[in-house]
N, C-alpha and C positions, 0 to 999 in steps of 0.2 A: 291681443292678450290684455292690453291696457283697458279695452272696452269691457271685458269680462270682470276685471277687478273693480272698475267704477260701478258697473251694474250690481255686483255683489255687495259693495259697500253701501250703495243707495238702498238696496233691498234690506240689508241689515239695519240701517238707520230707520227705515220705514217700519219694520217689525218692532223695534224697540220703542219707537214713538207710539205706535198703535197700542202696545201693551199698557203703556202708562196712561193713555187716553181711556182705555177700557177700565182700568183700575180706578181712576178718578170718577168716571161715570157711574160705576157700580156703587161707590161710596156716597155719591151725591143723591142717589135714588132713595136711600133710607135716611133722609135728613131728619124726619120726625116720625116716631112710632108711638101711638097712644094705646093704653090698656094695661094689662097685667103681664109681667115678664119675669123670667128668671135669667140673671146675667152671670155667666161664667167667664172668669178671666184666667187665662192660662198661667200657671205657676202661682196662683193665688188660691189659698184654701177655702175662702169664703164664697158662698153663692149668695148673690144679692137678689132680693125680691122687690121688684117695683110693682106697686099696686095702684091701679087706677091713676097712672101718671104717664109721662112721656119720656122717651129716650131720644136725645138730640145728638146728631153727629156734626162734627166740625171737620169735613173732609180735607180742607186745605191744611189743617193742623194735624190731622190723623188721629183723632180720638173721639170717643163718645162721652157725653155728659148725661148723668141721670141722678135722681134723688131717691135712693132706697131708704127704707126705715131700718135704722140700726140702733138697737137698745132703746126703742121707743121714740127716737128722734129722726127726722128727715135729714139725711147727710148727703152732701155733694160728693160724687165720685166721678173721676175722669179715668177712662181706660183706653189703651191703644186699640184702634180698630182691628189691627191684624191679630191681636191676642184675645179678642172678645167674641164670645158666642152668646147670642140672645135667643131665648126660647119663649115663644108666646104661650101663655097659659089660657085655658078656656074658662 
């Protein structure tokens, strides 16, 4: 009976660690995107338009950094990765 408990505990720990690894890996893959994008942030009414620029992620800190043009000026915006949707424009 103890063996089953230990195996179950080890399996649960492996699954939790694997999920975290996959999450970090997927965030690392989109470290830099260049081009034209629309950026939507959940709960934020403004859609940011990034034109001919890049969007950089900081996966260890959990946010994106980009410079959209707001009121004619390039403005620094940081948004949480989990709440951000980036759409590539053609």
